[in-house]
C-alpha positions, 0 to 999 in steps of 0.5 A, a space after each residue: 251749677 253742680 257740674 263745677 265742683 265735680 269737674 274740679 275734684 276729677 282734675 285734682 284726683 288727675 294732677 295727683 296721679 301725675 306728681 312723681 313718687 318721692 322714692 324709698 323710705 328714708 329708713 331703707 335709703 339709711 340701711 342701704 347706705 350704711 351697708 355700703 360704707 361698712 362693706 367699703 371700710 370692710 374691703 378698705 381694711 382687708 385689702 387696702 384698695 382705697 390707698 391707690 385712689 387716695 394717692 391718686 386723689 392726693 396727686 391731683 389735689 397737690 397742685 391745687 394745694 401748692 397754688 393756694 399756698 403759693 401766695 403766702 409762701 411767696 410773701 413769707 419767703 420775701 418777709 423773711 429774705 429782707 428780715 435776714 438781710 437787714 439783720 446781716 447788714 446790721 450785724 456786718 456793720 456792728 462786726 465792722 465797728 467792733 474790728 476798727 475798734 480792736 484794730 485801734 486797740 492792738 496799735 495802741 497796745 503795741 505802742 504802750 508795750 514799745 513805750 513801756 519797754 522804752 521806759 524799762 530800758 531807760 530806768 535800767 540805763 540810768 546807773 547808781 550815779 543818778 538819783 532821780 531821772 525824768 521822761 520827755 517825750 520827742 516832738 520834733 527832730 532835725 537831722 542834717 549834716 549841719 545839725 542833729 537835733 532833738 526837741 522835747 517836751 521839757 523845760 525850766 519848769 520842770 527843773 531841766 538845766 543847760 548841759 544836763 545829760 540825756 539818755 535813751 533806752 540803749 544809751 547816750 543821747 545827747 545833752 540839753 542845749 537850749 532850755 525854753 520854759 516848756 520845751 528843750 532842745 537836745 544836741 546829739 552825739 552825731 551833731 558836728 558841734 558836739 563832743 564826748 570823751 569816750 573810752 574803749 571798754 575792751 582796752 580802757 584807752 581814752 580818746 574823743 568822739 566827735 559828731 559827723 553830722 551823719 546820723 548816729 555816726 561818730 569820728 575818733 579822729 585822735 587815735 594813734 595808728 597803733 591803737 588796739 582797737 577794732 570793729 565791734 568794740 564798746 565805747 562808754 563815757 570816760 567820766 572826764 571833761 566834767 560833764 558826764 559820769 562814766 560808764 554810760 554806753 556811747 556807740 560801737 566801733 563800725 570801721 577801722 582804716 590804718 593808712 601808713 601815710 597818716 599817724 592816726 587810725 581813721 575810726 568811726 562809730 555808730 551811736 548806740 541809742 536809737 536816735 532815729 527811732 527812740 520817742 522817749 528819752 530821760 534827763 538825768 540828775 546826778 547824786 553829788 555824793 557819787 564819785 562818778 558824778 560830774 560836777 558840772 553840767 556844761 555841754 561839751 563842743 568839738 574843738 576848733 579844726 585848728 585843734 583837730 590833731 594831737 600835739 
């Protein structure tokens, strides 16, 4: 009965002898580690031999760092690229729209400057004999060998009457032929049915300029062969005929031909007004008290063919 406890006591003693020792005490281990750490720190401070170790560890760790950072960097780069692309597209659209606005403004400005220039010329072209003038816009043009006409946006409601003088910035354009309530048909100087008494500004010689049906071309068929007229001479209204005042530019002589077989010189002139480019014209009202004011405003028509030669 008493042998069992004795046996168990012996076996516990043997087991305790077989348990391995737990090593050096904790204080000794701390002292050893501290001494090693201090030694390494002292050696690194004096010799810097751990720099090579750090450099090698950084070289080994760099690919791992890049691999870990690549997904985030790729996402940021892609998002930034798309954001910049969207922003650039929006800026590009805004700049294109702004450019269109500036182009329209530039064209409108050029148009206004040209119109302002024409209006200033109209004002300067209205001599002191005219006490009132009304600007009209050209809305239709008919130019062929049979008709040289303008249609403008002024009529009887604006006070326009038949035969009224029409000028442009460079000179005389023609006269009101058919007047409607809100529009007027203007017969141009070059119309084959129109004639205007003119005077050579250089010499004072008077004659009649007839329309030829060709754009901006006049004919002076009643000048004698020995007339003093040359290319470049300015033709102005003479004031005769009681329809137009004197002194308005009509045209300039473009060609003079003298044929000994004919007693008349063959003279052509070019209308001073830019009838193929003018967009605004002016109707004139004359001061009746002015000596040069015409007493009537009836349009002049060309003489019949039988009267084309002087007596």
